[in-house]
N, C-alpha and C positions, 0 to 999 in steps of 0.2 A: 466452477463457478463456483456465484457467486447463486447462493441461494433467500426464496420469498420466502421471507418470514414476514412478522408483526414486529416484532419489535430489531430488528438488524445484529442482530449480535453476531456475524461474522464484521464488522465493520466493526466495532466495540472489542470486539478479541483482539483484532489488529492493531487499534492504538495502544491498549492494553500489554502483549505483547512485546509489542516494538517502543513500545516509549511514545510510541508517535504523536504528532494534535489530525484532532480531526477531517479536517483538509487532508493532511497528503499521506492518511490510511485513504483518504475514497481515492484519491491519483495513484496509491501502491495498486488494492482491489480494482481498480481498470485495468489498471494496466498489464494486470498478471489473466483477465476476463478476456481481454482482447489479445493477445500472448506478448507486447508488448516487453520483452527483457533489460532494453536497457533505455535509461533515457537521459537527454546532457540539464544536467544542474548547476547550482553552486549551493542547494540545502546537502546538507547532513544529515542531517537525518533517514534520506531516505538510503545512506552505506549501513542500517542498520535491517535492511527489507532482504529475504536470504531471494528474496526472487528478481531482483531487480540485480542490475550492474548501471552505477553510477556514473555518467560522461563527467569533470567538473565543465 
């Protein structure tokens, strides 16, 4: 679950840990929040996110 912080620590940590652009980090965290484990994309960055399976 995303935590409610005045400074968005979880997105910043995700950006840093998985070397993602901010928009991709928000998409990845949104997928995790809603239980989405597979996405269809040509964006190779998502392959670094362990909770997402990427289908090209």
